[in-house]
C-alpha positions as CSV (number, residue, x, y, z in Angstrom):
1,M,12.2,-3.5,5.9
2,V,8.4,-3.7,5.7
3,T,6.6,-6.0,8.2
4,F,2.9,-6.8,8.0
5,A,2.5,-5.4,11.5
6,D,3.3,-1.9,10.2
7,R,0.9,0.4,8.4
8,A,1.4,2.2,5.1
9,A,0.4,5.8,4.4
10,A,0.6,7.9,1.3
11,P,3.1,10.8,1.7
12,A,1.9,14.3,1.0
13,H,4.2,14.5,-2.0
14,V,2.4,11.7,-3.8
15,L,-0.5,12.4,-6.1
16,V,-2.8,9.5,-7.0
17,R,-5.4,9.3,-9.7
18,V,-7.6,6.3,-10.4
19,V,-9.0,5.8,-13.9
20,D,-11.0,2.8,-14.9
21,R,-9.8,0.8,-11.8
22,E,-6.2,1.4,-12.7
23,S,-4.1,4.2,-11.1
24,V,-1.2,6.5,-11.7
25,L,1.0,7.6,-8.8
26,L,3.1,10.7,-9.2
27,N,6.0,11.5,-6.9
28,L,6.0,15.3,-7.0
29,E,9.5,15.4,-5.5
30,T,11.2,13.2,-8.1
31,E,8.6,13.9,-10.9
32,Q,8.4,10.2,-11.7
33,Y,5.1,8.5,-12.2
34,F,4.1,4.9,-11.8
35,G,1.2,2.9,-13.1
36,L,-0.7,0.2,-11.2
37,D,-3.0,-2.3,-12.8
38,E,-6.4,-3.1,-11.3
39,T,-4.9,-5.5,-8.8
40,G,-2.1,-3.2,-7.8
41,T,-4.6,-0.4,-7.4
42,R,-6.7,-2.4,-5.1
43,M,-3.6,-3.4,-3.1
44,W,-2.7,0.4,-2.9
45,Q,-6.2,1.3,-1.7
46,L,-6.2,-1.3,1.0
47,I,-2.7,-0.8,2.3
48,T,-3.1,3.0,2.6
49,A,-6.6,2.7,4.2
50,S,-6.1,-0.2,6.6
51,P,-4.9,0.0,10.2
52,S,-2.1,-2.4,9.3
53,I,-0.6,-4.1,6.3
54,D,-1.7,-7.4,7.7
55,A,-5.3,-6.2,7.8
56,A,-5.0,-5.2,4.2
57,Y,-3.5,-8.6,3.4
58,L,-6.4,-10.4,5.1
59,E,-8.9,-8.3,3.1
60,L,-7.1,-9.1,-0.1
61,L,-7.2,-12.8,0.7
62,A,-11.0,-12.5,1.1
63,E,-11.4,-10.6,-2.2
64,F,-9.1,-12.6,-4.5
65,D,-8.9,-16.3,-5.3
66,V,-5.1,-16.6,-4.6
67,E,-2.8,-18.8,-2.6
68,P,-1.9,-17.0,0.6
69,E,1.9,-17.3,0.1
70,L,1.7,-16.0,-3.5
71,L,-0.3,-13.0,-2.3
72,K,2.1,-12.4,0.6
73,T,5.0,-12.5,-1.9
74,N,3.3,-10.1,-4.4
75,L,2.2,-7.7,-1.7
76,T,5.7,-7.6,-0.2
77,E,7.2,-6.9,-3.6
78,L,4.8,-4.1,-4.3
79,L,5.4,-2.6,-0.9
80,S,9.1,-2.7,-1.4
81,R,8.9,-1.0,-4.8
82,L,6.5,1.7,-3.5
83,K,8.8,2.4,-0.5
84,E,12.0,2.5,-2.7
85,N,10.3,5.1,-4.9
86,G,9.0,7.3,-2.1
87,L,5.4,6.4,-2.9
88,I,4.5,5.1,0.6
89,Q,5.6,5.7,4.2
90,V,5.8,2.7,6.4
91,L,5.1,3.4,10.0
92,P,4.5,1.3,13.1
93,A,0.8,0.5,13.3
94,D,0.3,2.5,16.6
95,V,2.0,5.7,15.4
96,G,-0.4,8.6,15.0
97,K,-3.2,7.0,17.0
98,A,-4.5,8.5,20.2
99,A,-3.8,6.5,23.4
100,A,-6.7,4.9,25.2
101,I,-7.6,6.5,28.5
């Protein structure tokens, strides 16, 4: 299950190409490809670059004129599909970060 406290990362076996604000994701292990429209592409960019999915969600809320619950539902659905198809890794937000001294 994906929680918004987690963070998302693109696995090494996923190739992403953005063309005219839309994108194609290719899972090199399964040889399946997936297309994302402009909104899905922006979601992908933010969830894979943000420190947490919640941070990406808040940025999306600021960028798009959308009801918060609708965005949360759509983002959760996209995350689930991406995870099911091996296109993202979902990790705890603090995994891979250096500890503060």
